[in-house]
C-alpha positions as a Markdown table, in Angstrom:
| # | Residue | x | y | z |
|---|---|---|---|---|
| 1 | Unk | -1.2 | 118.0 | 112.1 |
| 2 | Unk | 0.3 | 116.9 | 115.4 |
| 3 | Unk | 3.9 | 115.9 | 115.9 |
| 4 | Unk | 4.2 | 112.6 | 117.7 |
| 5 | Unk | 6.7 | 111.0 | 120.0 |
| 6 | Unk | 6.4 | 107.2 | 120.3 |
| 7 | Unk | 7.7 | 105.4 | 123.3 |
| 8 | Unk | 7.8 | 101.6 | 123.3 |
| 9 | Unk | 8.5 | 100.5 | 126.9 |
| 10 | Unk | 6.9 | 102.9 | 129.3 |
| 11 | Unk | 9.5 | 102.5 | 132.1 |
| 12 | Unk | 11.6 | 105.1 | 133.8 |
| 13 | Unk | 14.0 | 105.6 | 130.9 |
| 14 | Unk | 11.3 | 105.9 | 128.2 |
| 15 | Unk | 9.4 | 108.4 | 130.4 |
| 16 | Unk | 12.5 | 110.5 | 131.0 |
| 17 | Unk | 13.3 | 110.7 | 127.3 |
| 18 | Unk | 9.7 | 111.5 | 126.5 |
| 19 | Unk | 9.7 | 114.4 | 129.0 |
| 20 | Unk | 12.9 | 115.8 | 127.5 |
| 21 | Unk | 11.9 | 115.9 | 123.8 |
| 22 | Unk | 8.1 | 116.1 | 123.8 |
| 23 | Unk | 6.8 | 119.5 | 124.8 |
| 24 | Unk | 4.2 | 120.5 | 122.3 |
| 25 | Unk | 3.9 | 117.0 | 120.9 |
| 26 | Unk | 1.5 | 114.1 | 121.3 |
| 27 | Unk | 3.1 | 111.2 | 123.2 |
| 28 | Unk | 2.1 | 107.7 | 122.3 |
| 29 | Unk | 3.1 | 105.4 | 125.2 |
| 30 | Unk | 3.1 | 101.7 | 124.3 |
| 31 | Unk | 3.9 | 98.8 | 126.6 |
| 32 | Unk | 3.2 | 95.1 | 126.9 |
| 33 | Unk | 1.0 | 95.8 | 129.9 |
| 34 | Unk | -1.8 | 98.3 | 129.7 |
| 35 | Unk | -1.4 | 99.2 | 133.4 |
| 36 | Unk | 2.3 | 100.3 | 132.8 |
| 37 | Unk | 1.3 | 102.5 | 129.9 |
| 38 | Unk | -1.6 | 104.0 | 131.8 |
| 39 | Unk | 0.6 | 104.8 | 134.8 |
| 40 | Unk | 3.2 | 106.5 | 132.6 |
| 41 | Unk | 0.5 | 108.4 | 130.8 |
| 42 | Unk | -0.9 | 109.7 | 134.1 |
| 43 | Unk | 2.5 | 110.9 | 135.2 |
| 44 | Unk | 3.0 | 112.7 | 131.9 |
| 45 | Unk | -0.5 | 114.2 | 131.9 |
| 46 | Unk | 0.1 | 115.6 | 135.4 |
| 47 | Unk | 3.3 | 117.3 | 134.0 |
| 48 | Unk | 1.3 | 118.9 | 131.1 |
| 49 | Unk | 1.9 | 116.5 | 128.3 |
| 50 | Unk | -0.8 | 115.2 | 125.9 |
| 51 | Unk | -0.4 | 111.4 | 126.1 |
| 52 | Unk | -2.3 | 108.3 | 124.9 |
| 53 | Unk | -1.6 | 104.7 | 125.4 |
| 54 | Unk | -1.4 | 101.4 | 123.4 |
| 55 | Unk | -0.6 | 97.8 | 124.1 |
| 56 | Unk | 2.2 | 96.3 | 122.0 |
| 57 | Unk | 4.1 | 93.1 | 121.9 |
| 58 | Unk | 7.5 | 93.9 | 120.5 |
| 59 | Unk | 8.1 | 90.3 | 119.6 |
| 60 | Unk | 5.1 | 90.4 | 117.2 |
| 61 | Unk | 5.4 | 92.0 | 113.8 |
| 62 | Unk | 1.6 | 92.3 | 113.5 |
| 63 | Unk | 1.5 | 94.1 | 116.9 |
| 64 | Unk | 4.4 | 96.5 | 116.0 |
| 65 | Unk | 2.9 | 97.2 | 112.6 |
| 66 | Unk | -0.4 | 98.1 | 114.2 |
| 67 | Unk | 1.4 | 100.5 | 116.6 |
| 68 | Unk | 3.2 | 102.2 | 113.7 |
| 69 | Unk | -0.1 | 102.6 | 111.9 |
| 70 | Unk | -1.7 | 104.1 | 115.0 |
| 71 | Unk | 1.2 | 106.5 | 115.5 |
| 72 | Unk | 1.1 | 107.7 | 111.9 |
| 73 | Unk | -2.6 | 108.3 | 112.3 |
| 74 | Unk | -2.0 | 110.6 | 115.1 |
| 75 | Unk | 0.3 | 112.9 | 113.1 |
| 76 | Unk | 3.9 | 113.2 | 112.0 |
| 77 | Unk | 6.1 | 110.7 | 113.8 |
| 78 | Unk | 9.0 | 112.8 | 114.8 |
| 79 | Unk | 10.6 | 110.7 | 117.5 |
| 80 | Unk | 10.7 | 107.0 | 118.2 |
| 81 | Unk | 12.1 | 105.7 | 121.5 |
| 82 | Unk | 12.5 | 101.9 | 121.7 |
| 83 | Unk | 13.1 | 101.1 | 125.4 |
| 84 | Unk | 11.3 | 97.7 | 125.7 |
| 85 | Unk | 13.2 | 94.6 | 126.5 |
| 86 | Unk | 13.8 | 91.7 | 128.9 |
| 87 | Unk | 16.9 | 90.5 | 130.6 |
| 88 | Unk | 18.4 | 87.1 | 131.3 |
| 89 | Unk | 17.1 | 87.2 | 134.9 |
| 90 | Unk | 13.5 | 87.8 | 133.6 |
| 91 | Unk | 13.2 | 85.5 | 130.6 |
| 92 | Unk | 14.3 | 82.4 | 128.8 |
| 93 | Unk | 16.9 | 82.4 | 126.0 |
| 94 | Unk | 14.1 | 82.1 | 123.4 |
| 95 | Unk | 12.2 | 85.1 | 124.9 |
| 96 | Unk | 15.4 | 87.2 | 125.0 |
| 97 | Unk | 16.1 | 86.6 | 121.4 |
| 98 | Unk | 12.4 | 87.2 | 120.3 |
| 99 | Unk | 12.0 | 90.4 | 122.3 |
| 100 | Unk | 15.5 | 92.0 | 122.5 |
| 101 | Unk | 16.9 | 90.9 | 119.1 |
| 102 | Unk | 14.0 | 90.1 | 116.7 |
| 103 | Unk | 11.7 | 92.7 | 118.4 |
| 104 | Unk | 14.2 | 95.5 | 117.9 |
| 105 | Unk | 14.8 | 94.6 | 114.3 |
| 106 | Unk | 11.0 | 94.7 | 113.6 |
| 107 | Unk | 10.6 | 98.0 | 115.4 |
| 108 | Unk | 13.3 | 99.5 | 113.2 |
| 109 | Unk | 11.8 | 98.2 | 110.0 |
| 110 | Unk | 8.2 | 99.1 | 110.8 |
| 111 | Unk | 8.9 | 102.6 | 112.2 |
| 112 | Unk | 11.4 | 103.1 | 109.4 |
| 113 | Unk | 8.4 | 103.1 | 107.1 |
| 114 | Unk | 6.5 | 105.8 | 108.9 |
| 115 | Unk | 9.1 | 108.1 | 110.4 |
| 116 | Unk | 8.6 | 111.6 | 109.2 |
| 117 | Unk | 11.3 | 113.6 | 107.3 |
| 118 | Unk | 13.5 | 115.3 | 110.0 |
| 119 | Unk | 12.5 | 112.7 | 112.5 |
| 120 | Unk | 14.8 | 110.5 | 114.6 |
| 121 | Unk | 14.8 | 107.2 | 116.6 |
| 122 | Unk | 16.7 | 105.9 | 119.6 |
| 123 | Unk | 17.1 | 102.3 | 120.6 |
| 124 | Unk | 18.1 | 101.5 | 124.1 |
| 125 | Unk | 20.7 | 98.8 | 123.9 |
| 126 | Unk | 23.1 | 97.9 | 126.7 |
| 127 | Unk | 26.7 | 98.0 | 127.9 |
| 128 | Unk | 26.5 | 94.2 | 127.8 |
| 129 | Unk | 26.7 | 94.3 | 124.0 |
| 130 | Unk | 30.1 | 95.9 | 124.3 |
| 131 | Unk | 31.4 | 93.1 | 126.5 |
| 132 | Unk | 30.7 | 90.3 | 124.0 |
| 133 | Unk | 33.9 | 89.1 | 122.3 |
| 134 | Unk | 34.3 | 90.2 | 118.7 |
| 135 | Unk | 32.2 | 88.4 | 116.1 |
| 136 | Unk | 33.3 | 87.5 | 112.6 |
| 137 | Unk | 32.6 | 90.0 | 109.9 |
| 138 | Unk | 30.1 | 87.6 | 108.4 |
| 139 | Unk | 28.3 | 87.2 | 111.7 |
| 140 | Unk | 28.2 | 91.0 | 112.1 |
| 141 | Unk | 26.7 | 91.3 | 108.5 |
| 142 | Unk | 24.1 | 88.7 | 109.2 |
| 143 | Unk | 23.0 | 90.4 | 112.4 |
| 144 | Unk | 22.9 | 93.8 | 110.8 |
| 145 | Unk | 21.2 | 93.0 | 107.5 |
| 146 | Unk | 19.4 | 89.7 | 107.5 |
| 147 | Unk | 15.6 | 90.2 | 107.0 |
| 148 | Unk | 14.1 | 90.5 | 110.5 |
| 149 | Unk | 11.8 | 87.5 | 110.0 |
| 150 | Unk | 14.9 | 85.3 | 109.1 |
| 151 | Unk | 17.0 | 86.4 | 112.1 |
| 152 | Unk | 16.0 | 83.7 | 114.5 |
| 153 | Unk | 17.0 | 81.0 | 111.9 |
| 154 | Unk | 20.7 | 82.1 | 111.9 |
| 155 | Unk | 23.0 | 79.3 | 113.0 |
| 156 | Unk | 24.7 | 81.5 | 115.6 |
| 157 | Unk | 21.4 | 82.0 | 117.3 |
| 158 | Unk | 20.5 | 78.4 | 117.8 |
| 159 | Unk | 20.5 | 76.9 | 121.3 |
| 160 | Unk | 23.6 | 74.8 | 120.7 |
| 161 | Unk | 25.5 | 78.1 | 119.9 |
| 162 | Unk | 24.4 | 80.0 | 123.0 |
| 163 | Unk | 26.0 | 79.2 | 126.3 |
| 164 | Unk | 23.3 | 80.8 | 128.6 |
| 165 | Unk | 20.8 | 83.6 | 129.0 |
| 166 | Unk | 23.6 | 86.2 | 129.5 |
| 167 | Unk | 25.2 | 85.2 | 126.2 |
| 168 | Unk | 21.8 | 85.5 | 124.4 |
| 169 | Unk | 21.4 | 88.9 | 126.0 |
| 170 | Unk | 24.8 | 90.2 | 125.0 |
| 171 | Unk | 24.5 | 89.0 | 121.5 |
| 172 | Unk | 21.0 | 90.6 | 121.2 |
| 173 | Unk | 22.3 | 93.9 | 122.4 |
| 174 | Unk | 25.3 | 93.7 | 120.0 |
| 175 | Unk | 22.8 | 93.0 | 117.3 |
| 176 | Unk | 20.8 | 96.1 | 118.3 |
| 177 | Unk | 23.8 | 98.3 | 117.6 |
| 178 | Unk | 24.6 | 96.6 | 114.3 |
| 179 | Unk | 21.0 | 96.8 | 113.2 |
| 180 | Unk | 20.8 | 100.5 | 114.0 |
| 181 | Unk | 23.8 | 101.1 | 111.8 |
| 182 | Unk | 22.3 | 99.2 | 108.9 |
| 183 | Unk | 18.8 | 100.7 | 109.3 |
| 184 | Unk | 20.3 | 104.2 | 109.3 |
| 185 | Unk | 20.6 | 103.8 | 105.5 |
| 186 | Unk | 16.8 | 103.1 | 105.1 |
| 187 | Unk | 15.9 | 105.8 | 107.6 |
| 188 | Unk | 18.2 | 108.3 | 105.8 |
| 189 | Unk | 16.2 | 107.7 | 102.5 |
| 190 | Unk | 13.2 | 109.2 | 104.4 |
| 191 | Unk | 15.3 | 112.1 | 105.7 |
| 192 | Unk | 15.4 | 110.7 | 109.2 |
| 193 | Unk | 18.1 | 109.4 | 111.6 |
| 194 | Unk | 18.4 | 106.5 | 114.1 |
| 195 | Unk | 20.9 | 105.8 | 116.8 |
| 196 | Unk | 21.5 | 103.6 | 119.8 |
| 197 | Unk | 22.3 | 104.3 | 123.4 |
| 198 | Unk | 24.1 | 101.6 | 125.5 |
| 199 | Unk | 23.4 | 102.3 | 129.2 |
| 200 | Unk | 25.2 | 100.7 | 132.1 |
| 201 | Unk | 23.5 | 100.2 | 135.4 |
| 202 | Unk | 20.7 | 102.8 | 135.6 |
| 203 | Unk | 18.6 | 103.3 | 138.8 |
| 204 | Unk | 15.1 | 102.1 | 138.0 |
| 205 | Unk | 12.7 | 100.1 | 140.2 |
| 206 | Unk | 14.2 | 96.9 | 138.9 |
| 207 | Unk | 17.7 | 98.0 | 139.6 |
| 208 | Unk | 16.8 | 99.0 | 143.1 |
| 209 | Unk | 15.3 | 95.5 | 143.7 |
| 210 | Unk | 18.5 | 93.9 | 142.4 |
| 211 | Unk | 20.7 | 96.1 | 144.6 |
| 212 | Unk | 18.7 | 95.1 | 147.6 |
| 213 | Unk | 18.5 | 91.4 | 146.6 |
| 214 | Unk | 20.7 | 88.4 | 146.6 |
| 215 | Unk | 23.0 | 89.7 | 143.9 |
| 216 | Unk | 23.3 | 93.2 | 145.5 |
| 217 | Unk | 27.0 | 92.7 | 146.4 |
| 218 | Unk | 27.9 | 92.0 | 142.8 |
| 219 | Unk | 26.0 | 95.0 | 141.6 |
| 220 | Unk | 27.8 | 97.2 | 144.2 |
| 221 | Unk | 31.2 | 95.8 | 143.2 |
| 222 | Unk | 30.6 | 96.8 | 139.6 |
| 223 | Unk | 29.6 | 100.3 | 140.6 |
| 224 | Unk | 32.4 | 100.8 | 143.1 |
| 225 | Unk | 35.1 | 99.7 | 140.7 |
| 226 | Unk | 33.9 | 101.8 | 137.7 |
| 227 | Unk | 35.5 | 105.2 | 137.3 |
| 228 | Unk | 32.2 | 107.1 | 138.1 |
| 229 | Unk | 31.8 | 105.0 | 141.2 |
| 230 | Unk | 28.0 | 105.1 | 141.0 |
| 231 | Unk | 25.0 | 104.1 | 139.0 |
| 232 | Unk | 23.4 | 106.3 | 136.4 |
| 233 | Unk | 19.9 | 107.9 | 136.3 |
| 234 | Unk | 17.2 | 107.8 | 133.7 |
| 235 | Unk | 17.6 | 111.6 | 133.3 |
| 236 | Unk | 21.3 | 111.1 | 132.3 |
| 237 | Unk | 20.2 | 108.7 | 129.6 |
| 238 | Unk | 17.6 | 111.2 | 128.5 |
| 239 | Unk | 20.3 | 113.9 | 128.2 |
| 240 | Unk | 22.0 | 111.7 | 125.6 |
| 241 | Unk | 18.7 | 110.9 | 123.9 |
| 242 | Unk | 17.9 | 114.6 | 123.6 |
| 243 | Unk | 21.1 | 115.2 | 121.6 |
| 244 | Unk | 20.3 | 112.3 | 119.3 |
| 245 | Unk | 16.6 | 113.1 | 118.8 |
| 246 | Unk | 17.0 | 116.8 | 118.1 |
| 247 | Unk | 18.7 | 119.0 | 115.6 |
| 248 | Unk | 21.7 | 119.3 | 117.9 |
| 249 | Unk | 22.5 | 115.8 | 116.8 |
| 250 | Unk | 21.7 | 116.3 | 113.1 |
| 251 | Unk | 25.0 | 114.9 | 111.9 |
| 252 | Unk | 24.8 | 111.7 | 114.1 |
| 253 | Unk | 23.1 | 108.6 | 112.6 |
| 254 | Unk | 23.9 | 104.9 | 112.7 |
| 255 | Unk | 25.9 | 105.4 | 115.9 |
| 256 | Unk | 25.9 | 104.1 | 119.4 |
| 257 | Unk | 26.8 | 106.0 | 122.6 |
| 258 | Unk | 28.0 | 104.0 | 125.6 |
| 259 | Unk | 26.8 | 105.6 | 128.9 |
| 260 | Unk | 28.0 | 103.4 | 131.7 |
| 261 | Unk | 30.2 | 105.5 | 134.0 |
| 262 | Unk | 33.3 | 103.8 | 132.7 |
| 263 | Unk | 32.1 | 100.3 | 133.7 |
| 264 | Unk | 33.1 | 98.8 | 130.4 |
| 265 | Unk | 36.5 | 100.5 | 130.5 |
| 266 | Unk | 37.0 | 99.0 | 134.0 |
| 267 | Unk | 35.8 | 95.6 | 132.7 |
| 268 | Unk | 38.5 | 95.5 | 130.1 |
| 269 | Unk | 41.3 | 97.6 | 131.4 |
| 270 | Unk | 40.7 | 98.4 | 135.1 |
| 271 | Unk | 40.0 | 96.8 | 138.4 |
| 272 | Unk | 37.0 | 94.7 | 137.1 |
| 273 | Unk | 39.3 | 93.1 | 134.5 |
| 274 | Unk | 39.9 | 89.4 | 135.2 |
| 275 | Unk | 37.3 | 89.2 | 138.0 |
| 276 | Unk | 34.6 | 86.6 | 137.5 |
| 277 | Unk | 31.4 | 88.5 | 137.0 |
| 278 | Unk | 28.2 | 87.6 | 138.9 |
| 279 | Unk | 26.0 | 86.6 | 136.0 |
| 280 | Unk | 22.7 | 88.0 | 137.3 |
| 281 | Unk | 24.4 | 91.3 | 137.8 |
| 282 | Unk | 25.5 | 91.7 | 134.2 |
| 283 | Unk | 22.1 | 90.5 | 133.0 |
| 284 | Unk | 20.6 | 93.8 | 134.0 |
| 285 | Unk | 23.6 | 95.9 | 132.7 |
């Protein structure tokens, strides 16, 4: 029976991780848009990988459930990479919460039911989740453990409790990390692991557009004032994912790794501290 890597969100980061961990495996590439999945599958096929595609709406439990069933039908689901999401410059508050927060919770639940023993998952969160002020212990618990289908009814996620799209994005990404920690218990019962990665600004087609656009100056300021002094690459995210998805990370589960070139350190304790952020810059962070 084949071993399967599932990639939800067929962009640059998802593809880079798939290449790193999938030699000898079947790769199932799922995206909201069939064209995106097909393009990624063609790139992987040209590089010698066996890949098929699927359309998935991460904000729909029915759609995610069907994808999990499809993946299990292909073989042992050894790796799950959840890299789908929207940002505050792309979507409304409601869409951000449904895709980034609720959708991630559903993916963790549904694939936690089919992940094979010895398998592992990675959720791509964001440095933005680390920049949200501390929540109360009860709010943390609710975001971590409330049944996924009840998450969007929480008082803290109602429109009157959210200041803008960036706030919704930050709380969604904080919730991703909390959710991973809680779901690690369920995944562990199946002999599997799950972790999160919180990237900073990573060079992708979208990031290049932002750097060249109206908010480019704000982006460049964030990069220049971070210790690394540059943006990251999808392959650097894949290096961390490779650790978390292979036996080299066998003692790591329920964790989150911040990979942002020190941007968050600068935000709190360095030259970025106290400077008013450009909202649309941090939306993509």
